[in-house]
C-alpha positions as CSV (number, residue, x, y, z in Angstrom):
1,X,89.5,109.4,107.8
2,X,86.8,106.7,105.8
3,X,84.3,105.8,108.5
4,X,84.4,101.7,107.8
5,X,81.5,99.9,109.7
6,X,81.2,96.6,107.9
7,X,83.6,94.4,106.2
8,X,83.3,91.6,103.6
9,X,85.9,89.7,102.0
10,X,85.0,87.9,98.5
11,X,86.6,84.2,98.2
12,X,86.8,84.2,94.6
13,X,89.8,85.3,93.2
14,X,89.6,88.8,91.1
15,X,91.6,90.4,88.3
16,X,94.1,92.6,89.9
17,X,94.1,95.0,86.6
18,X,90.1,95.8,87.2
19,X,89.6,99.4,87.9
20,X,86.7,100.7,90.2
21,X,84.1,100.5,87.7
22,X,84.9,96.7,87.1
23,X,85.5,96.4,91.0
24,X,81.8,98.0,91.7
25,X,80.3,95.5,89.1
26,X,81.9,92.4,90.9
27,X,80.7,93.7,94.8
28,X,76.7,94.2,93.3
29,X,77.3,90.7,91.6
30,X,78.9,89.0,94.8
31,X,77.4,91.0,97.5
32,X,74.3,92.3,95.8
33,X,74.7,96.0,96.6
34,X,77.8,98.4,97.8
35,X,76.3,99.8,101.1
36,X,77.6,102.8,102.6
37,X,80.5,103.0,104.8
38,X,81.2,99.0,104.1
39,X,84.8,98.0,102.6
40,X,84.9,94.7,100.2
41,X,88.1,92.8,99.8
42,X,89.3,91.1,96.8
43,X,92.6,89.1,96.0
44,X,93.9,87.3,92.9
45,X,94.7,83.9,92.2
46,X,98.2,83.9,93.8
47,X,96.6,85.8,97.3
48,X,100.0,88.6,96.6
49,X,97.8,91.0,95.8
50,X,94.6,93.0,97.9
51,X,92.1,95.6,96.4
52,X,89.7,97.0,98.8
53,X,86.6,98.7,97.6
54,X,84.5,101.1,99.9
55,X,81.6,103.1,99.3
56,X,82.2,106.2,101.9
57,X,78.5,107.2,101.5
58,X,79.5,109.7,98.9
59,X,81.6,108.2,96.6
60,X,83.7,105.1,96.0
61,X,87.2,104.4,96.7
62,X,89.5,101.5,95.7
63,X,93.0,100.9,97.4
64,X,95.3,98.2,96.1
65,X,98.2,96.1,98.4
66,X,100.7,94.3,97.3
67,X,103.0,91.8,99.2
68,X,106.7,91.4,98.0
69,X,107.0,88.2,100.0
70,X,104.5,85.5,100.9
71,X,100.8,86.0,100.4
72,X,97.7,87.1,102.1
73,X,95.7,84.4,104.4
74,X,92.6,83.9,102.0
75,X,90.1,81.3,101.9
76,X,90.8,80.3,98.3
77,X,87.7,77.6,97.5
78,X,85.6,78.7,100.2
79,X,82.1,77.1,99.8
80,X,81.0,80.4,100.8
81,X,81.2,83.9,98.3
82,X,81.9,86.0,100.7
83,X,82.6,86.1,104.4
84,X,82.3,88.8,107.4
85,X,85.3,90.4,108.7
86,X,85.6,92.6,112.0
87,X,88.4,95.5,112.2
88,X,91.1,93.2,114.0
89,X,90.9,90.4,111.5
90,X,91.2,93.2,108.5
91,X,94.4,94.6,110.6
92,X,95.5,91.2,110.5
93,X,94.6,90.5,107.2
94,X,96.5,93.5,105.8
95,X,99.4,92.8,107.5
96,X,99.6,89.2,106.0
97,X,98.4,87.4,109.4
98,X,96.4,84.2,110.0
99,X,93.2,86.5,110.6
100,X,90.9,83.4,110.6
101,X,92.2,82.7,114.4
102,X,91.4,86.0,116.0
103,X,87.5,85.8,116.8
104,X,85.9,89.0,118.6
105,X,87.4,91.2,121.3
106,X,90.8,89.4,119.9
107,X,90.3,86.0,121.3
108,X,91.9,83.2,120.0
109,X,89.4,80.6,118.9
110,X,91.4,78.4,116.5
111,X,95.1,77.1,116.7
């Protein structure tokens, strides 16, 4: 299992044809550096595809997920280029659920 301590989401869309090197360059451009045990999430313009780049302390992992119906709840057009997520929010996001409604410890903060 890959240990993930910090989760960051990039709000600007990324071309899903990007490979590991391009995604890593995007992480460095948006977040300043790729830190160990950190996951960086990117989506395409339609928000129906998701890529996750994880630095595990030794190397880089790149995973992709595509929804056949619907889209991921993504903060497109946000003023911030990056957002921090907790594990519950990541789990909800990957399932296509409204992750912004979950706060710390699963507390609902928005209706």
